[in-house]
N, C-alpha and C positions, 0 to 999 in steps of 0.2 A: 787323935789318940783312941777315941771310942771306936772308930772303924777298925783299927788294928786289933783292938781287944775283941771285937766281934769276929773278925777274920780268924783270930787264933783259936776260937772255940768251934769253928766250922770244919767238919771232917773233909769237905770238898777242897778247902784251902790247903790242908795238909797233904791230901792226895796229889793235888796239882804241884805243890812244892816238891814232893818226893819224886814224882815222875819227871819233872823238869831237871832236877838234879841228876837223875840217872841218865837222862838223854844227853846231858853235857858230857857225862862220863863215857857214854857209848860213842859220841862224836869224836872225843879225844882218841879213843881206841881205833876207830875207823881211819882216822887221819894218820896215826903214828905206827900202828902195829904192822901194816904191810912193809913199811920201810925198815923197821927193825928186823923183821923176818928175813928180808932181802939181805941186810947187812950180815946176818948170821949164815948166809949161804944156803938157806932152806928154800924149797920150792914154794911158789905162790899158793899152792893148795893148802899148806899149813896155815897160812893167814886166813884163807877163806873158811877152813874148818873151824878155826878158833873163833872167828866172828859169828859163824852160824851157831856154835854151841853157846856163846855168850848171849846171843839174841834169844835162843830158846830158853835159857835159864832166866833171862830177864822177863820174858813173857810169863813163865811159870811162877816166878818168885815175886814179881812186882805188879805187872799189869792186871793179872787175874785178881789178886787180893785187893788191889786198889779199886777195881770195879765192884767187888763185893762190899767193900767198906763204904763206897758211895751209894750203895743200894741198887746197883745195876743187876744184881743176881746173875 
């Protein structure tokens, strides 16, 4: 229990937890979005563009602040 208490106060733990949660979310999108776009009869480029925009937003909104929070500057 002491280790869990120690981990919960460490910013590195929370950054890791947040990033892994988002990576699961992205892997879900990468797996299912192309099929859904195909079912709607849209071209594959729509799926590629959507995933590219999601990736860019993820880098800007999550990866960069997580690096700063951990002290990576």
